[in-house]
C-alpha positions as CSV (number, residue, x, y, z in Angstrom):
1,X,-1.8,1.1,-9.0
2,X,-3.4,0.9,-5.6
3,X,-5.0,-2.3,-4.3
4,X,-8.6,-3.0,-5.0
5,X,-9.1,-3.7,-1.3
6,X,-9.1,0.0,-0.3
7,X,-12.1,0.6,-2.5
8,X,-14.0,-2.3,-0.9
9,X,-13.1,-1.2,2.6
10,X,-14.3,2.3,1.8
11,X,-17.8,0.8,1.1
12,X,-16.9,0.5,-2.6
13,X,-17.1,4.3,-2.9
14,X,-13.7,4.7,-4.6
15,X,-12.0,2.4,-6.9
16,X,-8.2,2.3,-6.7
17,X,-7.7,-0.4,-9.3
18,X,-5.1,-3.0,-8.6
19,X,-4.9,-4.0,-12.2
20,X,-2.1,-2.7,-14.5
21,X,-4.4,-1.2,-17.1
22,X,-3.5,2.5,-17.6
23,X,-5.5,5.1,-15.8
24,X,-6.2,8.8,-16.1
25,X,-3.8,11.0,-14.2
26,X,-6.3,12.2,-11.6
27,X,-4.0,11.2,-8.7
28,X,-0.3,12.0,-8.8
29,X,1.8,9.0,-7.7
30,X,5.3,9.5,-6.3
31,X,8.2,7.2,-5.7
32,X,8.9,5.5,-2.4
33,X,12.0,7.5,-1.6
34,X,10.1,10.7,-2.3
35,X,7.3,9.6,0.1
36,X,9.9,8.9,2.7
37,X,11.4,12.3,2.4
38,X,7.9,13.9,2.6
39,X,7.1,12.0,5.7
40,X,10.4,12.8,7.3
41,X,9.6,16.5,6.8
42,X,6.4,16.1,8.7
43,X,7.9,14.4,11.7
44,X,7.0,10.8,10.9
45,X,9.6,8.1,11.6
46,X,11.1,6.6,8.5
47,X,14.2,4.5,7.8
48,X,17.4,6.3,6.8
49,X,17.9,6.1,3.1
50,X,19.0,7.7,-0.2
51,X,17.9,7.4,-3.8
52,X,20.7,6.9,-6.4
53,X,20.7,6.8,-10.2
54,X,24.3,5.7,-11.0
55,X,27.0,3.4,-9.7
56,X,29.0,6.5,-8.7
57,X,26.1,7.7,-6.6
58,X,25.9,4.3,-5.0
59,X,29.5,4.4,-3.9
60,X,29.0,8.0,-2.6
61,X,25.9,7.0,-0.6
62,X,27.5,3.9,0.9
63,X,30.5,6.0,2.0
64,X,28.5,8.9,3.4
65,X,25.3,7.3,4.7
66,X,26.1,3.7,5.4
67,X,29.8,3.5,6.4
68,X,29.3,1.0,9.2
69,X,26.2,-0.9,8.0
70,X,26.7,-4.6,7.5
71,X,23.6,-5.0,5.4
72,X,21.5,-2.5,3.2
73,X,18.1,-2.8,1.6
74,X,18.3,-2.1,-2.2
75,X,14.9,-1.2,-3.6
76,X,14.1,-0.6,-7.3
77,X,12.0,2.5,-7.8
78,X,9.0,2.2,-10.1
79,X,5.5,3.5,-9.8
80,X,3.9,0.1,-9.4
81,X,3.4,-2.4,-6.6
82,X,4.6,-6.0,-6.3
83,X,8.3,-5.0,-6.8
84,X,9.6,-7.6,-4.4
85,X,8.0,-10.5,-6.4
86,X,8.7,-8.9,-9.7
87,X,11.2,-10.0,-12.4
88,X,13.6,-8.0,-14.5
89,X,13.6,-8.7,-18.2
90,X,17.3,-9.3,-17.8
91,X,16.4,-12.3,-15.7
92,X,17.1,-10.9,-12.2
93,X,14.5,-12.1,-9.7
94,X,13.0,-9.5,-7.3
95,X,13.1,-5.7,-7.3
96,X,13.9,-5.5,-3.6
97,X,17.0,-7.2,-2.1
98,X,18.7,-7.2,1.3
99,X,22.4,-7.6,0.7
100,X,25.8,-7.3,2.4
101,X,27.3,-3.9,2.0
102,X,30.0,-5.1,-0.4
103,X,27.3,-6.5,-2.7
104,X,25.2,-3.3,-2.9
105,X,27.1,-1.9,-5.9
106,X,26.6,-5.1,-7.9
107,X,22.9,-5.6,-7.2
108,X,22.2,-1.9,-7.8
109,X,24.0,-2.1,-11.1
110,X,21.8,-5.0,-12.2
111,X,18.7,-2.9,-11.5
112,X,19.5,0.5,-12.9
113,X,18.4,1.0,-16.4
114,X,16.6,-2.3,-16.5
115,X,12.9,-3.1,-17.1
116,X,11.1,-4.5,-14.0
117,X,7.9,-6.5,-14.6
118,X,5.4,-6.9,-11.7
119,X,1.8,-7.9,-11.4
120,X,0.8,-4.2,-11.7
121,X,3.0,-3.1,-14.6
122,X,1.7,-5.4,-17.3
123,X,4.0,-7.4,-19.5
124,X,5.8,-4.2,-20.8
125,X,7.2,-3.5,-17.3
126,X,8.7,-0.2,-16.2
127,X,12.2,1.1,-16.4
128,X,14.2,1.5,-13.1
129,X,16.0,4.9,-13.2
130,X,16.7,5.0,-9.5
131,X,17.2,2.6,-6.7
132,X,16.6,3.4,-3.0
133,X,19.3,2.4,-0.6
134,X,17.7,2.1,2.9
135,X,19.0,1.0,6.3
136,X,18.0,-2.5,7.4
137,X,15.9,-2.1,10.5
138,X,15.4,-4.8,13.1
139,X,11.6,-5.1,12.9
140,X,9.8,-7.0,15.7
141,X,6.2,-6.5,14.3
142,X,4.7,-5.5,11.0
143,X,1.2,-3.9,10.6
144,X,-0.9,-2.2,8.0
145,X,-2.0,1.4,7.9
146,X,-3.8,3.5,5.2
147,X,-5.8,6.7,4.8
148,X,-8.2,7.0,1.9
149,X,-11.4,8.9,1.0
150,X,-14.8,7.5,1.8
151,X,-18.0,8.8,0.3
152,X,-20.1,7.0,2.8
153,X,-18.7,9.0,5.7
154,X,-18.0,12.0,3.5
155,X,-14.4,12.3,4.6
156,X,-11.1,10.5,5.2
157,X,-11.1,6.9,6.4
158,X,-8.2,5.4,8.3
159,X,-7.7,1.7,7.9
160,X,-5.6,-0.3,10.3
161,X,-4.7,-4.0,10.7
162,X,-2.4,-5.6,13.2
163,X,-0.9,-7.8,10.4
164,X,1.0,-6.2,7.6
165,X,3.9,-6.6,5.2
166,X,1.9,-9.1,3.2
167,X,-1.0,-9.0,0.7
168,X,-3.7,-7.0,2.5
169,X,-6.3,-8.1,-0.1
170,X,-5.8,-11.8,0.9
171,X,-5.8,-10.9,4.6
172,X,-9.1,-8.9,4.3
173,X,-10.7,-11.7,2.5
174,X,-9.7,-14.5,4.9
175,X,-9.8,-12.4,8.1
176,X,-12.0,-9.4,7.7
177,X,-12.3,-9.1,11.5
178,X,-8.7,-7.9,11.6
179,X,-9.5,-4.8,9.6
180,X,-10.3,-1.7,11.7
181,X,-11.9,1.3,10.0
182,X,-12.0,4.7,11.7
183,X,-13.8,7.5,9.8
184,X,-12.6,11.0,10.5
185,X,-14.9,14.1,10.7
186,X,-13.5,16.4,8.1
187,X,-14.6,19.5,10.0
188,X,-13.4,18.4,13.5
189,X,-10.2,16.7,12.3
190,X,-8.6,13.7,14.0
191,X,-9.1,13.6,17.8
192,X,-7.0,11.7,20.4
193,X,-9.9,9.2,20.6
194,X,-9.8,8.6,16.8
195,X,-6.0,8.1,16.9
196,X,-6.3,5.8,19.9
197,X,-8.8,3.6,18.0
198,X,-6.3,3.3,15.1
199,X,-3.5,2.4,17.5
200,X,-5.8,-0.2,19.1
201,X,-6.4,-1.6,15.6
202,X,-2.7,-1.8,14.9
203,X,-2.1,-3.5,18.3
204,X,1.6,-2.6,18.7
205,X,3.6,-4.9,21.0
206,X,6.5,-2.8,22.1
207,X,6.1,0.8,20.7
208,X,5.0,3.5,23.2
209,X,1.2,4.0,22.9
210,X,1.3,7.8,23.3
211,X,4.1,8.2,20.8
212,X,2.2,5.9,18.4
213,X,-1.0,8.1,18.8
214,X,1.1,11.1,17.9
215,X,2.5,9.4,14.8
216,X,-1.0,8.6,13.6
217,X,-2.1,12.2,14.1
218,X,0.9,13.4,12.1
219,X,0.1,11.0,9.3
220,X,-3.4,12.4,9.1
221,X,-2.2,16.0,9.2
222,X,0.1,15.2,6.3
223,X,-2.8,13.5,4.4
224,X,-4.9,16.7,4.6
225,X,-2.2,19.3,4.3
226,X,-0.7,17.7,1.1
227,X,-4.1,17.0,-0.5
228,X,-3.6,13.3,-0.6
229,X,-6.2,10.9,-2.0
230,X,-4.3,7.9,-0.6
231,X,-1.6,7.3,2.0
232,X,-0.8,3.6,2.4
233,X,1.9,2.2,4.6
234,X,2.6,-1.5,4.4
235,X,4.2,-2.3,6.6
236,X,4.1,0.3,9.4
237,X,6.4,-1.5,11.8
238,X,7.8,-1.6,15.3
239,X,11.6,-1.7,15.6
240,X,13.7,-3.3,18.4
241,X,14.2,0.3,19.6
242,X,10.5,0.4,20.5
243,X,9.7,2.9,17.7
244,X,6.8,3.0,15.2
245,X,8.3,3.4,11.7
246,X,6.8,3.8,8.2
247,X,8.9,1.2,6.5
248,X,7.3,1.5,3.1
249,X,4.7,4.0,1.9
250,X,2.6,4.7,-1.2
251,X,1.1,8.2,-1.9
252,X,-1.5,9.6,-4.3
253,X,-2.3,13.3,-4.6
254,X,-5.3,14.9,-6.1
255,X,-4.3,16.6,-9.4
256,X,-6.9,19.3,-8.7
257,X,-4.6,20.5,-5.9
258,X,-1.6,21.0,-8.2
259,X,-2.0,24.8,-8.1
260,X,-1.3,24.8,-4.3
261,X,1.0,21.8,-4.1
262,X,3.6,23.0,-6.6
263,X,6.5,21.6,-4.7
264,X,5.0,18.1,-4.5
265,X,3.9,18.1,-8.2
266,X,7.4,18.8,-9.3
267,X,8.1,15.2,-8.1
268,X,6.0,13.8,-11.0
269,X,8.0,11.3,-13.0
270,X,6.7,11.3,-16.6
271,X,9.1,8.4,-17.5
272,X,6.9,6.1,-15.4
273,X,3.7,7.2,-17.1
274,X,2.0,6.3,-20.4
275,X,3.7,8.6,-22.9
276,X,0.4,9.1,-24.7
277,X,-1.1,10.4,-21.4
278,X,1.9,12.7,-20.9
279,X,1.5,14.1,-24.4
280,X,-2.3,14.5,-23.8
281,X,-1.7,16.3,-20.5
282,X,0.7,18.7,-22.2
283,X,-1.9,19.4,-24.9
284,X,-4.6,19.9,-22.2
285,X,-6.6,16.9,-23.5
286,X,-8.3,14.3,-21.3
287,X,-6.9,10.9,-22.3
288,X,-6.9,7.4,-20.9
289,X,-5.2,4.6,-22.7
290,X,-7.1,1.3,-22.8
291,X,-6.5,-2.0,-24.6
292,X,-8.8,-2.0,-27.5
293,X,-8.5,-1.5,-31.3
294,X,-10.8,1.5,-32.0
295,X,-9.4,4.9,-31.2
296,X,-11.9,7.4,-30.1
297,X,-11.9,11.2,-30.3
298,X,-15.0,12.8,-28.7
299,X,-16.0,16.1,-27.2
300,X,-17.5,15.8,-23.7
301,X,-16.9,13.1,-21.1
302,X,-20.4,11.8,-21.1
303,X,-20.5,11.5,-24.9
304,X,-17.1,9.8,-24.8
305,X,-18.4,7.2,-22.3
306,X,-21.5,6.6,-24.4
307,X,-19.3,6.2,-27.5
308,X,-17.2,3.6,-25.8
309,X,-20.3,1.7,-24.6
310,X,-21.8,1.7,-28.1
311,X,-18.5,0.4,-29.6
312,X,-18.6,-2.4,-27.1
313,X,-22.3,-3.1,-27.8
314,X,-21.4,-3.6,-31.5
315,X,-18.6,-6.1,-30.6
316,X,-15.6,-3.8,-30.7
317,X,-13.3,-2.5,-28.0
318,X,-12.3,1.1,-27.4
319,X,-8.5,1.8,-27.4
320,X,-8.9,4.9,-25.3
321,X,-11.0,7.6,-23.7
322,X,-10.2,10.9,-25.4
323,X,-12.2,14.0,-24.6
324,X,-11.1,17.1,-26.5
325,X,-13.4,19.3,-24.5
326,X,-15.6,22.1,-25.5
327,X,-13.0,24.7,-26.4
328,X,-10.4,22.6,-28.2
329,X,-8.3,24.5,-30.8
330,X,-7.3,23.1,-34.2
331,X,-3.8,22.4,-32.9
332,X,-5.3,20.3,-30.0
333,X,-7.2,18.3,-32.5
334,X,-4.0,17.7,-34.5
335,X,-2.3,16.6,-31.3
336,X,-5.2,14.3,-30.5
337,X,-4.8,12.5,-33.8
338,X,-1.0,12.1,-33.3
339,X,-1.7,10.4,-29.9
340,X,-4.4,8.1,-31.5
341,X,-2.1,7.1,-34.4
342,X,0.8,6.5,-32.1
343,X,-1.0,3.4,-30.6
344,X,0.0,0.4,-32.7
345,X,-3.1,-1.5,-31.5
346,X,-5.5,1.0,-33.1
347,X,-7.1,-0.5,-36.3
348,X,-9.7,2.3,-36.8
349,X,-10.5,5.7,-35.5
350,X,-14.0,7.0,-34.6
351,X,-14.5,10.8,-34.4
352,X,-17.8,11.6,-32.7
353,X,-18.5,15.3,-32.3
354,X,-21.7,16.9,-31.1
355,X,-21.0,20.6,-31.6
356,X,-22.3,22.8,-28.9
357,X,-19.5,25.0,-27.6
358,X,-17.2,22.9,-29.8
359,X,-17.6,23.8,-33.4
360,X,-17.7,21.1,-36.1
361,X,-15.7,23.2,-38.5
362,X,-12.8,23.4,-36.0
363,X,-12.8,19.7,-35.6
364,X,-12.9,19.2,-39.4
365,X,-10.0,21.5,-40.0
366,X,-8.0,19.8,-37.3
367,X,-8.7,16.4,-38.9
368,X,-7.5,17.7,-42.3
369,X,-4.3,19.2,-40.9
370,X,-3.6,16.1,-38.8
371,X,-3.8,14.1,-42.0
372,X,-1.2,16.3,-43.5
373,X,1.2,15.8,-40.6
374,X,0.4,12.2,-39.7
375,X,0.2,9.3,-42.0
376,X,-3.3,7.9,-41.5
377,X,-2.9,4.2,-42.1
378,X,-6.2,3.2,-40.5
379,X,-9.8,4.0,-41.6
380,X,-11.4,7.0,-40.0
381,X,-15.1,7.1,-39.2
382,X,-16.6,10.6,-38.7
383,X,-19.9,11.6,-37.2
384,X,-20.5,15.4,-36.9
385,X,-23.6,17.1,-35.6
386,X,-24.4,20.5,-34.1
387,X,-22.8,23.9,-34.5
388,X,-21.3,24.6,-37.9
389,X,-21.9,21.1,-39.0
390,X,-22.4,22.0,-42.7
391,X,-19.1,23.9,-42.8
392,X,-17.4,21.0,-41.1
393,X,-18.8,18.5,-43.6
394,X,-17.8,20.7,-46.5
395,X,-14.2,21.0,-45.2
396,X,-13.9,17.3,-45.0
397,X,-15.4,16.7,-48.4
398,X,-13.1,19.3,-50.1
399,X,-10.1,17.8,-48.4
400,X,-10.1,14.8,-50.7
401,X,-9.6,12.5,-47.7
402,X,-10.9,9.0,-47.7
403,X,-13.3,9.1,-44.7
404,X,-16.2,7.0,-43.6
405,X,-19.1,9.2,-42.7
406,X,-21.9,8.3,-40.3
407,X,-25.4,9.8,-39.6
408,X,-25.6,9.0,-35.9
409,X,-23.7,7.4,-33.1
410,X,-25.1,3.9,-33.6
411,X,-24.2,4.0,-37.3
412,X,-20.7,5.4,-36.5
413,X,-19.9,2.7,-34.0
414,X,-21.2,-0.1,-36.3
415,X,-19.0,1.2,-39.1
416,X,-16.0,1.6,-36.9
417,X,-16.2,-1.9,-35.6
418,X,-16.5,-3.2,-39.2
419,X,-13.6,-1.1,-40.4
420,X,-11.4,-2.3,-37.6
421,X,-12.0,-5.9,-38.5
422,X,-11.2,-5.5,-42.2
C-alpha cells in the first residue's frame, strides 16, 4: 500500500495507508512493469525492460533485449512496497537485485514462484509470478515525484523532493523543508509555471530544464487521462545522458472509472489481492478484510461502520467490513456467508439487518440456504429489524438452526463478543 506520507502532505485529506492490513479495492493497483509500459505509451522516459514469468522467457528476454548488457536489474513483481529490503520465505534476501548477465537466470529462478515478505505484505507475504528485467542505468541524481488528490485544494497535488530513492516518510519528517507541493487547478490544468515550480523542487543537476518541464506535464496528463488517484515515482532520476527518467513508479486508479478505463482495468492481478475481496467483488458485495474474530454481515455502509464500532466498544474486534447493500439477492447472502466462514480467524458471526429496501425475509432465506451449503462451525448472532421482519424471524425459527437472536444492536454486539470468546 501507499506510504502514509502522501496523506499527510495532502493536508491529511486522503489516507493511503502504509500498513499491510487489507483494504477495500477502491483503487486499482498495477505492477511496476505495467506502469512502465503505460508511461512509455504517454511519452515519458522509462528504462528499457521486460516482464518474464518463466526461465524460458528469461532466456528469450536476455537474448532479444539485453544481448550486450553486462549487468541487468532483476525486480520481483508484487503489489507491495519495500521489495528491495524484503525476504523470500525460501531465505533469499531482497526482491531487487543488480546482477551480471550470466547470473540473471539463476536469480530470477530463485524469485519466480516464491513468497516475498516485505513490511507492507504482512507475514503471509505475496507470491512472485513475474520478475521485471530492466536495463541498469547510470544514474547521477535521484529525486522524488508524486501526484495525488488533495481535498484542501480540491484537485491534484504534485509533490516533489530533490532527494529520492529512499524512505520519503523519514525524509519528510527530518527535512520537511525539502518537500515542495504544487496544487493544480483542475479546470485550468497544469501550466508551464506549475511545471517549472515542480522542476525547481526536484532541482535537477544535469537534465535539460525545458525537457524536464515537458516530462512533468506529460506525467500530469497521464494522471488525469487515466483516472489515477496516485502516481508515485521514487526515484525519478537523472542519467549520465542528461535525461530525466522514471526509474520506478507506483500507480493507483479509481475503480469508479473502470467503465471508461477498460484497457487499464484488464491489468488487475487478482492473485495479488485478498481472495475474499476478489470473491466479494465478483458477487457485487462491498467487503474489506480486517484482523478481528467477529465476522460481520450488515446492510448499508453506515450501519456496518456502527456495528464495527459497537463490537469494539464491547471488547471485540471485527473481522471484516461487509455491506450486502440494499438490493442483495438470496444468492449474494449465501456468497457473503461463504466469504465470512472462509476466514479461519472468525470465531462468531454477527448479522445486523435494518430492512428498508433490503427485506429481512430475503436475508433470512439466504442465511438458511447458506447453512445448507456451508458448515457453520461458529455461533451466529442475528438482529433483524424493518421490512418483513416477522417473515424473516419465522423463516429462521422454522429452519431449526441454532441461532442467537438479539433485540437491538447493542444486545447483538454484546452477545457476539461473548460468543466469540466461548
